[in-house]
C-alpha positions as CSV (number, residue, x, y, z in Angstrom):
1,M,-0.2,-0.2,0.0
2,E,2.6,2.4,1.1
3,R,4.4,1.5,-2.5
4,A,1.7,1.9,-4.5
5,R,0.6,5.6,-2.6
6,A,3.8,6.6,-3.2
7,Q,3.4,5.7,-7.1
8,V,0.1,7.5,-7.1
9,A,1.6,10.6,-5.3
10,A,4.6,10.5,-7.7
11,V,2.6,10.6,-10.9
12,K,0.5,13.3,-9.7
13,G,3.5,15.6,-8.8
14,V,4.6,15.0,-12.4
15,A,0.6,16.2,-13.7
16,L,0.9,19.1,-11.6
17,M,4.2,20.2,-12.9
18,G,3.0,20.4,-16.4
19,P,4.9,20.2,-19.9
20,D,7.3,23.1,-18.9
21,G,8.4,21.7,-15.8
22,I,8.6,18.0,-16.9
23,Y,10.4,19.7,-19.9
24,R,12.8,21.6,-17.3
25,L,13.5,18.8,-15.0
26,Q,14.9,17.1,-18.2
27,M,17.3,19.6,-19.3
28,A,18.7,20.1,-15.4
29,L,19.1,16.1,-15.4
30,L,20.8,16.2,-19.0
31,A,23.2,19.0,-17.8
32,A,24.3,17.1,-14.7
33,L,24.9,13.9,-16.7
34,A,27.1,15.8,-19.1
35,G,29.1,17.5,-16.6
36,Y,29.5,13.9,-14.4
37,L,30.5,12.2,-18.0
38,L,33.0,15.3,-18.3
39,W,34.7,15.2,-15.3
40,L,34.8,11.3,-15.7
41,L,36.6,11.5,-19.1
42,A,38.3,14.9,-18.8
43,P,42.5,13.4,-19.2
44,V,40.9,12.1,-22.2
45,L,39.4,14.8,-23.6
46,T,41.8,17.0,-23.1
47,P,44.1,17.0,-26.5
48,F,40.6,17.3,-28.2
49,A,39.7,20.0,-26.1
50,L,42.7,21.5,-27.3
51,A,42.6,20.9,-30.8
52,A,39.1,22.7,-30.4
53,L,40.8,25.6,-29.0
54,L,43.0,26.0,-31.7
55,A,40.5,25.1,-34.6
56,Y,38.1,27.5,-32.9
57,I,41.4,30.2,-32.8
58,A,42.0,29.5,-36.8
59,D,38.6,29.4,-38.2
60,P,38.2,32.6,-39.4
61,L,41.8,32.9,-41.2
62,A,40.3,29.9,-42.8
63,D,37.0,31.3,-43.5
64,R,38.8,33.9,-45.1
65,L,41.1,31.9,-47.2
66,E,38.0,29.9,-48.2
67,R,36.7,32.9,-50.2
68,K,39.6,32.6,-53.0
69,M,40.2,28.7,-53.0
70,S,38.2,25.4,-51.4
71,R,37.7,24.7,-48.2
72,T,40.3,21.8,-48.0
73,L,42.9,24.2,-49.3
74,A,42.3,26.8,-47.1
75,V,42.7,24.6,-43.9
76,T,45.6,23.1,-45.2
77,L,47.5,26.3,-45.6
78,V,46.3,27.4,-42.1
79,F,47.3,24.1,-40.7
80,F,51.2,24.6,-42.2
81,V,51.5,28.2,-41.3
82,F,50.4,27.1,-37.7
83,L,53.3,24.2,-38.0
84,L,55.7,26.6,-38.9
85,L,54.9,29.3,-36.7
86,L,55.1,26.6,-33.8
87,L,58.3,25.1,-35.0
88,G,59.4,28.4,-35.7
89,L,58.7,29.6,-31.8
90,I,60.3,26.6,-30.5
91,A,63.3,27.2,-32.7
92,V,64.0,30.4,-30.9
93,L,62.5,29.5,-27.7
94,V,64.4,26.6,-26.5
95,P,68.0,27.7,-27.2
96,L,67.3,31.1,-25.2
97,L,65.7,29.0,-22.4
98,E,68.4,26.4,-22.8
99,H,71.0,29.6,-21.9
100,Q,68.8,31.3,-19.8
101,V,68.1,27.8,-17.5
102,S,72.1,27.4,-17.3
103,R,72.7,30.5,-16.4
104,A,70.1,30.2,-13.4
105,I,71.6,26.9,-12.1
106,S,74.9,28.8,-12.2
107,A,74.1,31.2,-10.1
108,V,72.5,29.1,-7.5
109,P,76.1,29.0,-5.2
110,A,76.1,32.5,-5.6
111,A,72.6,33.1,-4.2
112,V,73.2,30.6,-1.4
113,Q,76.3,32.8,-0.4
114,W,74.6,35.9,-0.7
115,F,71.6,34.3,1.5
116,R,74.4,33.3,3.9
117,N,76.2,36.6,4.3
118,T,73.8,39.3,3.3
119,A,70.6,38.1,3.9
120,G,70.3,36.1,6.8
121,P,72.4,38.6,8.8
122,W,69.6,41.5,7.7
123,L,67.1,39.1,8.9
124,Q,68.6,38.6,12.2
125,R,69.2,42.2,12.8
126,N,66.0,43.7,11.5
127,L,63.3,41.2,11.9
128,H,64.7,39.4,15.4
129,I,64.8,36.0,13.5
130,T,66.7,33.4,15.5
131,P,70.3,32.2,13.9
132,E,68.6,28.8,14.3
133,A,65.9,29.4,11.7
134,L,68.3,30.8,9.4
135,N,70.9,27.7,9.9
136,A,72.3,27.3,6.2
137,Q,73.6,23.8,7.7
138,R,70.4,22.9,8.7
139,V,68.6,23.9,5.2
140,A,70.8,22.3,3.4
141,Q,70.3,19.6,5.5
142,L,66.8,19.6,5.0
143,L,67.0,20.2,1.2
144,Q,69.2,17.0,0.7
145,Q,66.9,15.2,2.5
146,H,64.0,16.3,0.8
147,W,65.8,16.0,-2.6
148,Q,66.7,12.3,-1.8
149,Q,63.1,11.4,-1.4
150,A,62.1,13.3,-4.3
151,G,65.1,11.7,-6.4
152,G,64.0,8.4,-4.6
153,L,60.3,9.1,-6.3
154,A,61.6,10.0,-9.6
155,A,63.6,7.1,-9.7
156,T,60.4,4.8,-8.9
157,V,58.2,6.7,-11.5
158,L,61.0,6.9,-14.0
159,G,61.1,3.1,-13.3
160,H,57.8,2.0,-13.6
161,V,57.4,4.3,-17.0
162,T,60.3,2.5,-18.1
163,Q,58.9,-0.9,-17.5
164,S,55.3,-0.5,-18.7
165,G,56.2,2.5,-21.4
166,L,52.3,3.7,-20.9
167,A,53.1,7.1,-19.8
168,L,55.4,7.5,-22.6
169,V,52.7,6.2,-25.1
170,D,50.1,8.0,-23.6
171,W,52.4,11.6,-24.2
172,A,53.3,10.5,-27.8
173,V,49.4,9.9,-29.0
174,N,48.3,12.8,-27.5
175,V,51.3,15.0,-29.6
176,V,50.3,12.8,-32.5
177,L,46.6,13.3,-31.9
178,V,46.4,16.9,-31.4
179,P,47.2,18.3,-34.6
180,V,45.4,15.4,-36.6
181,V,41.9,16.5,-34.7
182,F,42.8,20.3,-35.2
183,F,43.2,19.8,-38.7
184,Y,39.7,17.7,-39.2
185,L,38.0,20.2,-36.7
186,L,39.4,22.9,-38.6
187,R,37.9,21.6,-42.1
188,D,34.1,20.2,-40.7
189,W,33.8,23.3,-38.1
190,D,31.1,25.3,-40.3
191,V,29.1,21.8,-41.1
192,L,29.6,20.8,-37.1
193,V,28.3,24.6,-36.3
194,A,25.3,23.7,-38.5
195,R,24.7,20.3,-37.3
196,V,24.4,21.7,-33.8
197,R,22.3,24.5,-34.8
198,E,19.7,21.8,-36.6
199,L,19.6,20.0,-33.0
200,L,18.4,23.1,-31.1
201,P,14.6,23.3,-30.2
202,R,12.9,25.5,-32.7
203,H,11.2,28.0,-29.9
204,L,14.7,28.1,-28.7
205,E,16.8,28.8,-31.2
206,P,17.2,32.2,-32.0
207,T,17.7,33.1,-28.4
208,I,20.7,30.7,-28.5
209,V,21.9,31.6,-31.6
210,R,22.1,35.1,-30.8
211,L,23.8,34.1,-27.2
212,A,26.2,31.8,-29.4
213,R,27.5,34.6,-31.5
214,E,27.4,37.4,-28.5
215,A,29.6,34.6,-26.5
216,D,31.6,34.5,-30.0
217,A,32.3,37.7,-29.9
218,V,33.2,38.1,-26.5
219,L,36.0,34.6,-26.7
220,G,37.4,35.7,-30.1
221,A,38.3,39.2,-29.0
222,F,39.4,38.1,-25.4
223,F,41.8,35.5,-27.0
224,K,43.3,37.7,-30.1
225,G,43.6,40.6,-27.7
226,Q,45.1,38.2,-24.5
227,L,47.6,36.7,-27.3
228,L,49.1,39.8,-28.3
229,V,49.3,41.4,-24.8
230,M,51.2,38.4,-23.7
231,L,53.7,38.7,-26.5
232,G,54.0,42.3,-25.9
233,L,54.4,42.3,-22.1
234,G,57.0,39.4,-22.6
235,I,59.2,41.2,-25.3
236,Y,59.0,44.3,-23.2
237,Y,60.1,42.8,-20.1
238,G,62.8,40.7,-21.5
239,L,64.4,43.4,-23.3
240,A,64.2,46.0,-20.4
241,L,65.3,43.6,-17.7
242,A,68.4,42.7,-20.2
243,F,69.4,45.8,-21.3
244,V,68.3,48.1,-18.8
245,G,68.5,46.1,-15.4
246,R,71.4,44.3,-17.1
247,L,70.3,41.2,-15.0
248,G,71.4,38.1,-16.8
249,L,68.3,36.2,-16.4
250,G,66.3,39.1,-18.0
251,P,64.8,37.2,-21.2
252,L,64.0,34.3,-19.2
253,I,62.2,36.3,-16.3
254,G,60.4,38.1,-19.4
255,I,59.6,35.4,-20.9
256,L,57.8,33.8,-18.1
257,A,56.0,37.2,-17.0
258,G,54.4,37.6,-20.5
259,L,53.3,33.1,-20.4
260,V,51.5,33.9,-17.3
261,S,49.8,37.2,-17.9
262,F,46.8,36.0,-18.9
263,V,45.8,35.3,-15.5
264,P,45.7,39.5,-14.3
265,Y,48.4,40.7,-12.0
266,L,50.0,37.0,-12.0
267,G,52.7,38.0,-14.4
268,F,53.3,41.1,-12.9
269,I,53.7,39.7,-9.7
270,T,55.6,36.7,-10.6
271,G,58.0,39.0,-12.6
272,L,58.6,41.0,-10.1
273,L,59.6,39.0,-7.3
274,A,62.1,36.6,-10.1
275,A,63.5,40.3,-10.6
276,V,64.2,41.5,-7.7
277,A,65.6,38.3,-6.3
278,A,67.9,37.9,-9.5
279,A,69.0,41.9,-8.7
280,L,69.8,40.7,-5.2
281,V,71.8,38.0,-6.0
282,Q,73.4,39.2,-8.8
283,Y,74.2,42.7,-7.6
284,G,73.7,42.5,-4.0
285,V,71.5,45.4,-2.2
286,D,72.2,48.0,-5.0
287,W,69.7,50.4,-5.0
288,L,70.3,51.7,-8.7
289,H,69.0,48.0,-9.8
290,L,66.7,47.5,-7.5
291,V,64.6,51.0,-8.3
292,L,65.3,50.3,-12.3
293,V,63.6,47.0,-12.0
294,L,60.8,48.5,-9.7
295,G,60.4,51.1,-12.6
296,I,60.8,48.7,-15.1
297,F,57.6,46.8,-13.7
298,A,55.8,50.0,-12.7
299,V,56.2,51.1,-16.6
300,G,55.2,47.3,-17.4
301,Q,52.0,47.8,-15.5
302,L,50.9,51.0,-16.9
303,L,51.6,49.9,-20.5
304,E,49.6,46.7,-19.9
305,G,46.6,48.9,-17.9
306,Y,46.2,51.6,-20.1
307,V,48.0,50.9,-23.7
308,L,47.8,47.2,-24.1
309,V,44.7,45.8,-22.7
310,P,42.4,48.7,-23.9
311,R,43.3,48.9,-27.1
312,L,43.8,45.2,-28.0
313,V,41.2,43.8,-25.7
314,G,38.8,46.4,-24.9
315,E,37.0,46.8,-22.1
316,R,33.5,45.5,-23.8
317,I,34.6,42.0,-23.2
318,G,33.7,42.6,-19.5
319,L,35.4,39.3,-18.5
320,H,36.3,41.1,-15.0
321,P,39.8,40.1,-13.8
322,V,38.5,38.4,-10.7
323,A,36.2,36.2,-12.8
324,V,39.3,35.3,-14.9
325,M,41.0,34.3,-12.1
326,F,38.3,32.5,-10.6
327,A,37.3,30.4,-13.6
328,I,40.8,29.3,-14.3
329,L,41.2,28.0,-10.7
330,A,37.7,26.3,-10.4
331,G,38.6,24.7,-14.0
332,S,42.1,23.2,-12.9
333,Q,40.5,22.2,-9.3
334,L,37.6,20.4,-11.0
335,F,39.1,18.9,-14.4
336,G,42.5,19.4,-14.2
337,F,44.4,20.9,-17.2
338,F,41.4,20.0,-19.3
339,G,39.5,22.4,-17.0
340,V,42.4,25.0,-17.7
341,L,41.2,25.0,-21.7
342,V,37.7,25.4,-21.2
343,A,37.6,27.6,-18.4
344,L,37.9,31.0,-20.5
345,P,35.2,29.3,-23.2
346,L,32.6,28.5,-20.3
347,A,33.2,32.2,-18.4
348,A,32.4,33.9,-21.3
349,I,29.4,31.9,-22.0
350,V,28.1,32.0,-18.4
351,M,28.6,36.0,-18.3
352,V,26.6,36.4,-21.6
353,V,23.7,34.3,-20.2
354,L,24.0,36.2,-17.1
355,R,23.7,39.5,-19.5
356,F,20.8,38.3,-21.0
357,A,18.9,37.1,-18.0
358,H,19.4,41.0,-16.3
359,E,18.2,42.2,-19.6
360,R,15.4,39.8,-19.4
361,Y,14.7,40.5,-15.4
362,L,14.9,44.7,-16.4
363,S,12.3,44.5,-18.6
364,S,10.1,42.1,-16.6
365,A,6.8,43.0,-15.0
366,L,8.6,41.7,-12.0
367,Y,11.3,44.8,-11.7
368,A,9.1,47.4,-13.7
369,R,5.9,46.9,-11.8
370,P,5.3,50.2,-9.8
371,P,4.8,49.8,-5.9
372,A,1.1,48.7,-5.7
373,S,0.0,51.4,-3.3
374,E,0.2,54.3,-5.5
375,H,-2.5,53.1,-7.9
376,G,-4.8,51.6,-4.6
377,A,-4.3,47.8,-5.0
378,M,-3.6,47.6,-1.5
379,T,-6.8,49.5,-0.2
380,K,-9.9,47.8,-0.6
381,A,-12.0,47.1,-3.9
382,E,-15.0,49.5,-4.2
383,P,-18.3,47.8,-4.9
384,P,-19.6,48.1,-8.0
385,R,-21.6,51.0,-9.0
386,D,-25.2,50.5,-10.7
387,P,-25.5,51.9,-14.3
388,P,-26.9,54.9,-14.7
389,A,-30.8,55.5,-15.4
390,T,-31.9,56.7,-18.8
391,G,-34.0,59.0,-19.5
392,G,-36.7,56.5,-20.9
393,E,-37.6,55.0,-17.3
């Protein structure tokens, strides 16, 4: 009996929901199922997400070339252009990074000596830190202990990889898979978009297409502008630190600051700390070089905030720096590197949907309806009056 009553109550609840309620429930269940599948398949989907991101960036160029040639030929040209740019970037950056990393490693003994003779006594004298906390021998023992543990762990992992070879195979498959998927997605991008549009419910299709176009405009402008901002900041910081600040590790620090500048303020903070540490190790407490480093990053922040970002990214995009940081950190926490790849596209879509919901709310009766007391709605309703008498009665 209880089971039958529960079934009857469930049927009544579904009947009371109506068609719209059932439709919303189905959409919510499908969204939850899709999110769960993405969470499960995140490691497998990473190369596909990277290839889709590259195809999305390259599709406008392929569309322009398609006006003068076939789609396959246009996609082939774009593919080889991207490949040549990648190989050229590797050919330029790898020797530079190798040289800079070698210089950084060779500077470690000087950094240890500077900390022992200069920074340690200054900390003890001004911050009243006990000498035991800054005991170089103790720090060296801790580093040696953890280094041995890390070396043992690395040896174990390396041995496991050597025995099984699965990690190496996965890496090789991803390296081959990304360009292949990128080519085919770019070739069929317009077809895939049209197929997805055909599957949309007809009564929701105009609204979804409008929101998709707004999200595409936001995301396209953000990616194009942010890549140029990263390139400009990397070149500026690298050259300025190398020639003005006279830092041997200036190019490496500039590249690092430029690469991580897609997260607001992270490139500035990381580059500033690294440059100050490099200046202290290379020159000691030399106020001239410290002031030069601080001036370089102050000018870089002004250049980013008042020249590069307004001109290349623009304020109309609406992706707030806090929203960008939260989206990247949340995506990394939930889905790993796959989440980092899809964080900004999802943030752009959510922003467009929230903007649309805000517009709907401002035009709704809930927002625009005046207070009821102004029109007497809260007062007691008057009784109906009798119709006026006619002259014939």
